[in-house]
MILO-968324 format. One record per residue (C-alpha): residue number from 0; chain; x negated, y negated, z negated. Coordinates in nm, 4 decimals, decimal comma, m for minus. Each point is the difference from the previous one (the first is absolute). Example, Ala and Ser with C-alpha at 12.3 -4.5 7.8 and 13.67 -1.06 7.14 Angstrom:
<pts>
PT|0|A|m1,2300|0,4500|m0,7800 .
PT|1|A|m0,1370|m0,3440|0,0660 .
</pts>
This chain:
<pts>
PT|0|A|m0,0194|m0,0213|m0,0183 .
PT|1|A|m0,1299|m0,3288|0,1422 .
PT|2|A|0,0079|m0,2477|m0,3479 .
PT|3|A|0,1960|m0,2536|0,0781 .
PT|4|A|m0,1588|m0,3984|m0,0236 .
PT|5|A|0,1203|m0,2413|m0,1910 .
PT|6|A|0,0408|m0,3523|0,1207 .
PT|7|A|m0,1911|m0,2205|m0,2226 .
PT|8|A|0,2390|m0,2626|m0,1881 .
PT|9|A|m0,1739|m0,2966|0,1650 .
PT|10|A|0,1093|0,1049|0,3450 .
PT|11|A|0,3552|0,0801|m0,1600 .
PT|12|A|m0,0121|m0,3486|m0,1310 .
PT|13|A|m0,0951|m0,1682|0,3448 .
PT|14|A|0,2341|0,1465|0,1948 .
PT|15|A|0,3096|m0,1348|m0,2515 .
PT|16|A|m0,1434|m0,3608|m0,0471 .
PT|17|A|0,0649|0,0245|0,3671 .
PT|18|A|0,3445|m0,0147|0,0145 .
PT|19|A|0,0409|m0,1561|m0,3504 .
PT|20|A|m0,1850|m0,3305|0,1943 .
PT|21|A|0,2370|0,0332|0,2917 .
PT|22|A|0,2849|m0,0355|m0,2778 .
PT|23|A|m0,1895|m0,2768|m0,1668 .
PT|24|A|0,0044|m0,2253|0,3527 .
PT|25|A|0,3510|0,1377|0,0573 .
PT|26|A|0,2036|m0,1465|m0,3297 .
PT|27|A|0,0477|m0,2814|m0,1237 .
PT|28|A|0,2439|m0,2848|0,0266 .
PT|29|A|m0,0481|0,0335|0,3617 .
PT|30|A|0,0429|0,3615|0,0899 .
PT|31|A|m0,1564|0,1450|0,2984 .
PT|32|A|0,0375|0,3347|0,1561 .
PT|33|A|m0,2395|0,2009|0,2055 .
PT|34|A|0,0731|m0,1339|0,3270 .
PT|35|A|0,0241|m0,3669|m0,1287 .
PT|36|A|m0,3978|0,0913|m0,1394 .
PT|37|A|m0,0434|0,1199|0,3604 .
PT|38|A|0,1408|m0,3119|0,2008 .
PT|39|A|m0,2231|m0,2181|m0,2248 .
PT|40|A|m0,3280|0,1539|0,0372 .
PT|41|A|0,1427|0,0489|0,4002 .
PT|42|A|0,0255|m0,3558|m0,0443 .
PT|43|A|m0,3067|m0,1062|m0,1464 .
PT|44|A|0,1531|m0,1591|m0,3296 .
PT|45|A|0,2339|m0,2492|0,1538 .
PT|46|A|0,2665|m0,1404|m0,1401 .
PT|47|A|0,1417|m0,0127|m0,3636 .
PT|48|A|m0,0003|0,3877|m0,0306 .
PT|49|A|m0,3968|m0,0124|0,0870 .
PT|50|A|m0,0381|m0,2801|m0,2524 .
PT|51|A|0,1382|0,1742|m0,2321 .
PT|52|A|m0,2090|0,2895|0,0821 .
PT|53|A|m0,3493|m0,1092|0,0553 .
PT|54|A|m0,0137|m0,2632|m0,2316 .
PT|55|A|0,2086|0,0915|m0,2819 .
PT|56|A|0,0804|0,3848|m0,0600 .
PT|57|A|m0,3743|0,1155|0,1923 .
PT|58|A|m0,2084|m0,2147|m0,2280 .
PT|59|A|0,1988|0,0867|m0,3363 .
PT|60|A|0,0010|0,3948|0,1058 .
PT|61|A|m0,3945|m0,0248|m0,0070 .
PT|62|A|m0,0315|m0,1693|m0,2655 .
PT|63|A|0,2543|0,2427|m0,1733 .
PT|64|A|m0,2374|0,3125|0,1016 .
PT|65|A|m0,3224|m0,2147|m0,1291 .
PT|66|A|0,1912|m0,0690|m0,3118 .
PT|67|A|0,0928|0,3631|m0,0567 .
PT|68|A|m0,3511|0,1749|0,1203 .
PT|69|A|m0,1894|m0,2934|m0,2822 .
PT|70|A|0,1926|0,0875|m0,2987 .
PT|71|A|0,0405|0,3977|0,0654 .
PT|72|A|m0,3565|0,0246|0,0770 .
PT|73|A|m0,1372|m0,2309|m0,3032 .
PT|74|A|0,2880|0,1536|m0,2240 .
PT|75|A|m0,1843|0,4079|0,0897 .
PT|76|A|m0,3324|m0,2038|m0,0407 .
PT|77|A|0,1066|m0,1450|m0,3741 .
PT|78|A|0,1832|0,3140|m0,0897 .
PT|79|A|m0,3642|0,2144|0,0424 .
PT|80|A|m0,2113|m0,2548|m0,2033 .
PT|81|A|0,2092|0,0408|m0,2959 .
PT|82|A|0,1057|0,3426|0,0715 .
PT|83|A|0,3349|m0,1050|m0,0517 .
PT|84|A|0,3176|0,1060|0,2401 .
PT|85|A|0,2070|m0,2508|m0,1642 .
PT|86|A|m0,2500|m0,3133|0,0943 .
PT|87|A|0,0376|m0,2196|0,2844 .
PT|88|A|m0,1954|m0,3431|0,1657 .
PT|89|A|0,1513|m0,2255|m0,2568 .
PT|90|A|m0,0863|0,1966|m0,3235 .
PT|91|A|m0,3242|m0,1944|m0,0387 .
PT|92|A|0,1581|m0,3538|0,0096 .
PT|93|A|m0,0096|m0,0442|0,3762 .
PT|94|A|0,3776|m0,0906|0,0163 .
PT|95|A|0,0262|m0,2401|m0,3048 .
PT|96|A|m0,3046|m0,1735|0,1245 .
PT|97|A|0,1429|m0,0308|0,3450 .
PT|98|A|0,2841|m0,1291|m0,1665 .
PT|99|A|m0,1655|m0,2669|m0,1934 .
PT|100|A|m0,1875|m0,1070|0,3103 .
PT|101|A|0,3174|m0,0156|0,2314 .
PT|102|A|0,2298|m0,2139|m0,3081 .
PT|103|A|m0,2667|m0,2071|m0,0865 .
PT|104|A|m0,0382|m0,1321|0,4229 .
PT|105|A|0,3781|m0,0376|0,0024 .
PT|106|A|0,0044|m0,1796|m0,3247 .
PT|107|A|m0,2349|m0,2403|0,1032 .
PT|108|A|0,0847|m0,0210|0,3540 .
PT|109|A|m0,3180|0,0907|0,1173 .
PT|110|A|0,0349|0,0104|0,4039 .
PT|111|A|m0,2521|0,1056|0,2614 .
PT|112|A|m0,0080|m0,0043|0,3372 .
PT|113|A|m0,0742|0,3096|0,2388 .
PT|114|A|0,1143|0,3431|0,0175 .
PT|115|A|m0,0396|0,0714|m0,3497 .
PT|116|A|0,2336|m0,2199|m0,2105 .
PT|117|A|m0,1087|m0,1339|m0,3479 .
PT|118|A|0,1787|0,2907|m0,2395 .
PT|119|A|m0,1017|0,2691|0,1910 .
PT|120|A|m0,3910|m0,0719|m0,0490 .
PT|121|A|0,0665|m0,1000|m0,3616 .
PT|122|A|0,1658|0,3418|m0,0549 .
PT|123|A|m0,2609|0,1506|0,1730 .
PT|124|A|m0,2424|m0,1334|m0,2047 .
PT|125|A|0,1544|0,0105|m0,3069 .
PT|126|A|0,0424|0,4180|0,0829 .
PT|127|A|m0,3771|0,0100|0,0261 .
PT|128|A|m0,1061|m0,2242|m0,2725 .
PT|129|A|0,2338|0,2007|m0,2631 .
PT|130|A|m0,1123|0,3579|0,1047 .
PT|131|A|m0,3399|m0,0993|m0,0109 .
PT|132|A|m0,0114|m0,1623|m0,3258 .
PT|133|A|0,1946|0,3457|m0,1444 .
PT|134|A|m0,3281|0,1120|0,1067 .
PT|135|A|m0,1738|m0,2617|m0,1715 .
PT|136|A|0,1761|0,0954|m0,3261 .
PT|137|A|m0,0342|0,3969|0,0424 .
PT|138|A|m0,3481|m0,0320|m0,0023 .
PT|139|A|m0,0061|m0,1417|m0,3250 .
PT|140|A|0,1072|0,3314|m0,1047 .
PT|141|A|m0,2712|0,2059|0,1416 .
PT|142|A|m0,2381|0,0211|0,2912 .
PT|143|A|0,1853|0,1679|0,2303 .
PT|144|A|0,3238|m0,1123|m0,1400 .
PT|145|A|0,2355|0,3383|m0,0988 .
PT|146|A|0,2631|m0,0463|0,2541 .
PT|147|A|0,2245|m0,0312|m0,3173 .
PT|148|A|m0,1458|m0,3088|m0,0581 .
PT|149|A|0,0604|m0,1477|0,3345 .
PT|150|A|0,3506|0,1063|m0,0226 .
PT|151|A|0,0475|m0,2113|m0,3134 .
PT|152|A|m0,1962|m0,2885|0,0915 .
PT|153|A|0,2265|0,0084|0,2925 .
PT|154|A|0,3305|0,0104|m0,2230 .
PT|155|A|m0,1124|m0,2864|m0,2130 .
PT|156|A|m0,0590|m0,2464|0,2922 .
PT|157|A|0,3193|0,0959|0,1617 .
PT|158|A|0,1627|m0,1374|m0,3620 .
PT|159|A|m0,2218|m0,2988|0,0399 .
PT|160|A|0,0632|m0,0861|0,3090 .
PT|161|A|0,3827|0,0751|m0,0226 .
PT|162|A|0,0114|m0,2168|m0,2784 .
PT|163|A|m0,1639|m0,3020|0,1811 .
PT|164|A|0,2299|0,0333|0,2898 .
PT|165|A|0,2966|m0,0295|m0,2630 .
PT|166|A|m0,1158|m0,2808|m0,1260 .
PT|167|A|m0,0472|m0,1719|0,3551 .
PT|168|A|0,3489|0,0455|0,1141 .
PT|169|A|0,0653|m0,1289|m0,3498 .
PT|170|A|m0,1675|m0,3029|0,0567 .
PT|171|A|0,0457|m0,0133|0,3897 .
PT|172|A|0,4179|0,1274|m0,0001 .
PT|173|A|0,0071|m0,1357|0,3545 .
PT|174|A|m0,2662|0,2495|0,0979 .
PT|175|A|0,2314|0,2704|m0,1392 .
PT|176|A|0,1816|0,1248|0,2865 .
PT|177|A|m0,2619|m0,0101|0,2752 .
PT|178|A|m0,2272|0,2287|m0,2473 .
PT|179|A|0,2739|0,2204|m0,1062 .
PT|180|A|0,1004|0,0657|0,3751 .
PT|181|A|m0,4109|0,0344|0,0655 .
PT|182|A|m0,0292|0,2856|m0,2826 .
PT|183|A|0,2724|0,1768|0,1696 .
PT|184|A|m0,1661|0,0915|0,2983 .
PT|185|A|0,1021|m0,0524|0,3284 .
PT|186|A|m0,1319|m0,0193|0,3861 .
PT|187|A|0,2330|m0,2969|0,1323 .
PT|188|A|m0,1722|m0,2519|0,1526 .
PT|189|A|m0,2858|0,2102|0,1495 .
PT|190|A|m0,1549|m0,0712|0,3100 .
PT|191|A|m0,2962|0,0444|0,2377 .
PT|192|A|m0,1760|m0,2463|m0,1665 .
PT|193|A|m0,0104|0,2258|m0,3325 .
PT|194|A|m0,1210|0,2736|0,1372 .
PT|195|A|m0,3616|m0,0885|0,0670 .
PT|196|A|m0,0490|m0,1747|m0,3459 .
PT|197|A|0,1059|0,3469|m0,1808 .
PT|198|A|m0,0442|0,2948|0,2199 .
PT|199|A|m0,3955|0,0014|0,0020 .
PT|200|A|m0,0163|m0,0374|m0,3774 .
PT|201|A|0,2638|0,2942|m0,0683 .
PT|202|A|m0,2288|0,2212|0,2922 .
PT|203|A|m0,3070|m0,1174|m0,1633 .
PT|204|A|0,1340|0,1607|m0,3429 .
PT|205|A|0,1499|0,2590|0,0950 .
PT|206|A|m0,3467|0,1268|0,2097 .
PT|207|A|m0,1694|m0,0633|m0,3337 .
PT|208|A|0,2095|0,2342|m0,1965 .
PT|209|A|m0,0014|0,2432|0,2966 .
PT|210|A|m0,4056|m0,0354|m0,0196 .
PT|211|A|0,0251|0,1276|m0,3513 .
PT|212|A|0,2081|0,3197|0,0714 .
PT|213|A|m0,2744|0,2245|m0,1425 .
PT|214|A|m0,1095|m0,1795|m0,3005 .
PT|215|A|0,4064|m0,0310|m0,1105 .
PT|216|A|0,0358|0,3568|0,0449 .
PT|217|A|m0,3008|0,0623|m0,2678 .
PT|218|A|0,1153|m0,2790|m0,2374 .
PT|219|A|0,3549|0,2140|m0,0375 .
PT|220|A|m0,2274|0,2873|m0,1453 .
PT|221|A|m0,0956|m0,2633|m0,2550 .
PT|222|A|m0,2609|m0,2800|m0,1093 .
PT|223|A|m0,2952|0,2666|m0,1318 .
PT|224|A|0,0707|0,2262|0,2646 .
PT|225|A|m0,0318|m0,2577|0,2758 .
PT|226|A|m0,3319|m0,1530|m0,1482 .
PT|227|A|m0,1384|0,3524|m0,0246 .
PT|228|A|0,0185|m0,0081|0,3932 .
PT|229|A|m0,1296|m0,3466|0,0618 .
PT|230|A|0,2807|m0,2060|m0,0077 .
PT|231|A|m0,0100|m0,3146|m0,1501 .
PT|232|A|0,3427|m0,0571|m0,1440 .
PT|233|A|m0,0747|m0,3545|m0,0808 .
PT|234|A|m0,1097|m0,1073|0,3566 .
PT|235|A|0,2536|0,2509|0,1647 .
PT|236|A|0,2949|m0,0845|m0,2296 .
PT|237|A|m0,1119|m0,3727|0,0879 .
PT|238|A|0,0156|0,0758|0,4133 .
PT|239|A|0,3296|0,1997|m0,0224 .
PT|240|A|0,1858|m0,2651|m0,2106 .
PT|241|A|m0,1740|m0,2697|0,2420 .
PT|242|A|0,1219|0,1334|0,3179 .
PT|243|A|0,3552|0,0832|m0,1976 .
PT|244|A|0,0499|m0,3368|m0,1142 .
PT|245|A|m0,0652|m0,1844|0,3195 .
PT|246|A|0,2493|0,2363|0,1794 .
PT|247|A|0,2577|m0,0709|m0,2911 .
PT|248|A|m0,1028|m0,3650|m0,0181 .
PT|249|A|0,0894|m0,0875|0,3903 .
PT|250|A|0,2825|0,2157|m0,0031 .
PT|251|A|0,1116|m0,2153|m0,3513 .
PT|252|A|m0,0554|m0,3671|0,1770 .
PT|253|A|0,1569|0,1527|0,3329 .
PT|254|A|0,3277|0,1291|m0,1289 .
PT|255|A|0,0118|m0,1063|m0,3812 .
PT|256|A|0,0553|0,2442|m0,2878 .
PT|257|A|0,1015|0,3780|0,1712 .
PT|258|A|m0,0112|0,2373|m0,3004 .
PT|259|A|0,0068|0,4027|m0,0390 .
PT|260|A|m0,1288|0,0479|0,4069 .
PT|261|A|m0,3355|0,0445|m0,0984 .
PT|262|A|0,1383|0,2659|m0,3407 .
PT|263|A|0,2367|0,1683|0,1937 .
PT|264|A|m0,1892|0,0591|0,3486 .
PT|265|A|m0,3590|0,1476|m0,0930 .
PT|266|A|0,2111|0,2177|m0,2762 .
PT|267|A|0,2466|0,1593|0,2287 .
PT|268|A|m0,2843|0,0992|0,2876 .
PT|269|A|m0,2223|0,1053|m0,2652 .
PT|270|A|0,3201|0,2810|m0,1173 .
PT|271|A|m0,0482|0,0915|0,3396 .
PT|272|A|m0,3411|0,0410|0,1322 .
PT|273|A|m0,2251|m0,0031|m0,3284 .
PT|274|A|m0,2060|m0,2736|m0,1527 .
PT|275|A|m0,3332|0,0620|0,2766 .
PT|276|A|0,0050|m0,4212|0,0868 .
PT|277|A|m0,1268|0,1080|0,3425 .
PT|278|A|0,3720|0,0873|0,0980 .
PT|279|A|0,1362|m0,1758|m0,2784 .
PT|280|A|m0,0515|m0,3880|0,0364 .
PT|281|A|0,0815|0,0089|0,3733 .
PT|282|A|0,3491|0,1392|m0,0611 .
PT|283|A|0,0490|m0,1899|m0,2739 .
PT|284|A|m0,0643|m0,3070|0,2573 .
PT|285|A|0,2708|0,1289|0,2290 .
PT|286|A|0,2794|0,1275|m0,2567 .
PT|287|A|m0,0814|m0,3628|m0,1712 .
PT|288|A|0,0401|m0,1860|0,3377 .
PT|289|A|0,3226|0,2176|0,0599 .
PT|290|A|0,1550|m0,0954|m0,3061 .
PT|291|A|m0,0277|m0,3478|0,0734 .
PT|292|A|0,1240|0,0364|0,3142 .
PT|293|A|0,3229|0,1734|m0,1188 .
PT|294|A|0,0226|m0,2550|m0,2936 .
PT|295|A|m0,0045|m0,2773|0,1968 .
PT|296|A|0,2681|0,1108|0,2268 .
PT|297|A|0,1862|0,0543|m0,2499 .
PT|298|A|m0,0568|m0,3791|m0,1229 .
PT|299|A|0,0751|m0,1099|0,3116 .
PT|300|A|0,3139|0,1970|0,0422 .
PT|301|A|0,1784|0,0556|m0,3507 .
PT|302|A|0,2130|m0,3342|m0,0246 .
PT|303|A|0,1530|m0,1429|0,2697 .
PT|304|A|m0,1869|m0,3441|0,0697 .
PT|305|A|m0,2110|0,0158|m0,2903 .
PT|306|A|m0,3390|0,1691|m0,0157 .
PT|307|A|m0,1235|0,1423|m0,3122 .
PT|308|A|m0,3094|m0,0228|m0,1548 .
PT|309|A|m0,1960|0,3060|0,1036 .
PT|310|A|m0,1375|0,0421|m0,3501 .
PT|311|A|0,3436|0,0419|m0,1297 .
PT|312|A|0,0369|0,3121|0,2527 .
PT|313|A|m0,3194|0,1486|m0,1085 .
PT|314|A|0,0705|m0,0634|m0,3818 .
PT|315|A|0,3100|0,1486|0,0570 .
PT|316|A|m0,1303|0,3353|0,1815 .
PT|317|A|m0,3429|m0,0038|m0,1984 .
PT|318|A|0,1487|m0,0555|m0,3675 .
PT|319|A|0,1802|0,3599|m0,0434 .
PT|320|A|m0,3407|0,1790|0,1718 .
PT|321|A|m0,2055|m0,1757|m0,2739 .
PT|322|A|0,2565|0,1057|m0,2771 .
PT|323|A|m0,0371|0,3421|0,1462 .
PT|324|A|m0,3827|m0,0284|0,0076 .
PT|325|A|0,0133|m0,0736|m0,3281 .
PT|326|A|0,1741|0,2872|m0,1499 .
PT|327|A|m0,2120|0,2301|0,2202 .
PT|328|A|m0,3330|m0,1500|m0,1120 .
PT|329|A|0,0885|m0,1364|m0,3159 .
PT|330|A|m0,2468|0,2234|m0,2164 .
PT|331|A|m0,2756|m0,0914|0,2436 .
PT|332|A|0,0648|m0,3764|m0,0268 .
PT|333|A|m0,0001|0,0445|m0,3713 .
PT|334|A|m0,3579|0,1810|m0,0319 .
PT|335|A|m0,1722|m0,2748|0,2505 .
</pts>
């Protein structure tokens, strides 16, 4: 009997992503059929329908793919660093740092000419600053610092940044609505000018993480084992976290705070193909992209004449999944 070869999960995800992207291009307040899509491409994108497709939905779909992939691969990286399947890209303060940076830009009325807004730039800077500050604090415990120390440093910084964010909103209450909407996450208003500013950073961050797929496998076996095999735990963890933070920070700067994608994607993929990061990382990126595309479609079509913030959609689906993970891995978390 000839053994049957299994189709790689990444190939399956790509095959699913293609119709999902087509559905994203067709769906919205103005819906298209496949025939309309063919006519638009045949006509070169002329007219109102062509404008909607090529100038609004296509760049939005590309950004959704990139944001989902960046969150998925950075989630897998942080879960590998912490050896904890409940970790996500925001666990060491990246989310709260980005929120604080964006709130400062909005409250101070900062503007910036060019494809990158001041809000996005400040969110990006705040996210990276929070991550590296967490590393600096954790090093006071030891060198290399234990993963638990880095985790606790991130949680502490998140509380501090959240308090500062609340203070800004109290002092600058007129910025409340704009900050709140940004915190919920959205792909609304994306244009072709947005992509060159964020895509290279996301690609760089994801590439850095993938380069470290073997050290990530060794870190899963424990810090002592990794050191005995010639891996510098401190330098490796810093390199991986830098790449994951770059990808996550660029995603946050482009789309706001979008939770749970970085948690769900790598964990779901790991249950299917196992923990080997050479396969886990690209599959997590693809599954994260798929989750973002589906969430964006729901956000644009769930309510008539109203686009829901995409962060609400991911949270509604991600929170029950997180509770399931917490119930399943609660004892392991308790021993962290």
